[in-house]
C-alpha positions, 0 to 999 in steps of 0.5 A: 274648339274655336280653333277648329272652326276657324281652321275649317272656315279657311279650308276651301273645301269646307267653305264651298260645301265639299268642292275645292278649286284646283290650280294645275301646278304653275312654275313661278321660278325655275331652278338656276344653273349652278356651278360649284367647286369640288367639295362645295354645296349646290342648291337648286330651288323651284317655286310653284303655285298649285291647289292642292299644294304641289308635290316634288320629286327631283331627278338627275337626268331620268333617275328620281333621287331618293328622298328628294321631295321638297321644293329645294334640293341641296347637294353637299360635298359636290364631287365630279360624279354629281355633275349632270342635269337636275 
């Protein structure tokens, strides 16, 4: 397929004969400090440049949050127990 050829052509590993550049993750924008009323919604977002694409894991303190593996973390219906460092 022509689409496969175009897709492979855009893949740096294909263009460079199997060698792909690596860019260590660089944080472009850190999450903002958020203050939310009880019952509200808190959203944290980070912008990262990396090759290959960055992988994310959000933590509350030292504890990894289950299924929190995207660039943004949203906490709905915020309660006092949600207070902390993310």
